[in-house]
C-alpha positions in Angstrom: -16.0 56.9 -21.7 -12.2 56.6 -22.0 -12.1 55.8 -18.7 -14.3 52.8 -18.7 -12.1 51.3 -21.7 -8.8 52.3 -19.8 -9.6 50.5 -16.1 -9.5 47.0 -17.3 -6.6 47.6 -19.6 -4.4 49.3 -16.8 -5.7 46.2 -14.6 -4.3 43.8 -16.9 -0.9 45.5 -17.4 -0.5 46.0 -13.8 -1.3 42.1 -13.3 1.4 41.3 -16.0 4.4 43.5 -13.9 3.6 42.0 -10.9 3.4 38.4 -12.6 6.7 39.4 -14.4 8.6 41.2 -11.0 7.5 37.8 -9.4 8.9 35.3 -12.3 12.4 37.4 -12.4 12.6 37.8 -8.5 11.6 33.7 -7.9 12.2 31.7 -11.0 14.8 33.1 -13.4 17.2 32.2 -10.7 16.5 28.9 -9.9 16.9 28.0 -13.4 20.4 29.4 -13.1 21.3 27.7 -10.1 19.8 24.4 -11.7 21.7 24.7 -14.9 25.2 25.2 -13.5 24.5 21.8 -10.8 23.3 20.2 -14.0 26.7 21.2 -15.6 28.7 20.2 -12.8 26.8 16.8 -12.4 26.7 15.9 -16.1 28.7 12.7 -15.7 27.0 11.2 -12.7 23.5 11.9 -14.5 24.6 10.5 -17.4 26.4 7.4 -15.9 22.7 6.9 -14.5 21.0 7.0 -17.9 23.7 4.3 -19.1 22.5 2.2 -16.0 18.6 3.1 -16.3 18.9 2.3 -19.9 19.9 -1.3 -19.5 16.3 -1.9 -18.4 14.3 -3.1 -21.3 11.1 -0.9 -22.5 8.6 -3.6 -22.2 9.7 -4.1 -18.7 7.9 -3.7 -15.6 9.8 -1.5 -12.8 9.4 -0.1 -9.6 11.2 2.9 -8.8 11.8 5.7 -6.7 9.9 9.1 -8.0 13.7 10.2 -8.5 14.1 8.1 -12.1 10.1 7.9 -12.5 10.7 10.3 -15.1 13.3 8.6 -16.9 11.6 5.3 -17.2 8.3 6.6 -17.6 8.3 5.1 -21.5 8.6 1.4 -19.1 5.5 -1.0 -20.1 4.2 -0.6 -16.5 5.8 1.7 -13.8 5.3 2.0 -10.0 6.4 4.2 -7.5 7.9 3.2 -4.4 6.7 5.3 -1.8 3.3 4.6 -3.0 3.2 1.1 -4.3 1.7 -2.0 -2.7 3.9 -5.1 -1.6 2.0 -6.9 -4.5 3.0 -4.6 -6.7 6.9 -4.4 -5.8 6.6 -8.1 -6.1 5.1 -8.3 -9.0 7.4 -5.8 -11.0 10.2 -7.0 -13.3 12.8 -4.9 -11.9 13.1 -2.7 -9.3 15.1 0.4 -9.1 16.4 1.3 -5.7 18.4 5.1 -4.4 20.7 3.8 -1.5 20.9 7.0 0.0 16.9 7.3 0.2 15.8 6.0 3.6 12.5 7.7 3.6 10.6 5.9 0.3 11.9 2.5 1.6 10.7 2.8 5.6 7.6 1.1 5.1 9.4 -2.2 4.0 11.5 -1.8 7.1 14.4 0.2 5.4 17.1 -0.2 2.5 18.7 -3.3 4.1 15.3 -4.8 5.0 14.0 -3.8 1.5 16.9 -5.6 -0.1 16.5 -8.9 1.9 12.6 -9.3 0.8 13.8 -9.2 -3.0 16.5 -11.7 -2.8 13.5 -13.8 -0.6 11.5 -13.2 -3.5 14.0 -14.5 -6.2 14.9 -11.1 -7.2 18.9 -11.0 -7.8 20.9 -7.6 -7.6 21.7 -6.7 -11.6 23.7 -3.1 -11.4 25.1 -1.5 -8.2 26.6 2.1 -9.3 26.9 4.6 -6.7 23.6 5.0 -4.8 22.0 3.4 -7.6 20.9 -0.1 -7.1 18.8 -2.0 -9.7 17.3 -5.6 -8.9 15.7 -8.3 -11.7 14.3 -11.3 -11.6 
C-alpha cells in the first residue's frame, strides 16, 4: 500500500528535477547574458527612453514591435508589421527603426515609408541614431 502512494510522489519529484535541470541549462545562462548586455548598452536604452518619452500619453502611435512594450500605455498603439495603411496614416506618431527593413518592406522599404508619411503631412520630429519619429 505504501508503494502505491510513493509512485505519484516519485513521478512528481522526477518531473521537478528534470524541469529544474532544463531551466538551469537553458534559461539561467540567457538571464546572465541579457543582464550583461543591458549593462553594456544602458546609455543607449536610456537615450531611446528619453526620446520616446516625448510622445504624449494620449497620442496614437504606430511603431515597431521593439518599441511597442515601452509605448504600450499610449491611447492607441499599432504594430508597424501588422497594421493596415489606414491605421498607419491615422496615427498621430510613427516611430521607425531605420536599420530594420523587414517590418517596413510591405510599405516599399524605409525610404518609401518616410516619403509616404511626408506626402501625408507628417513631419520628422526626432532622429536619434536608428530611431526616427514622425508626427502630424
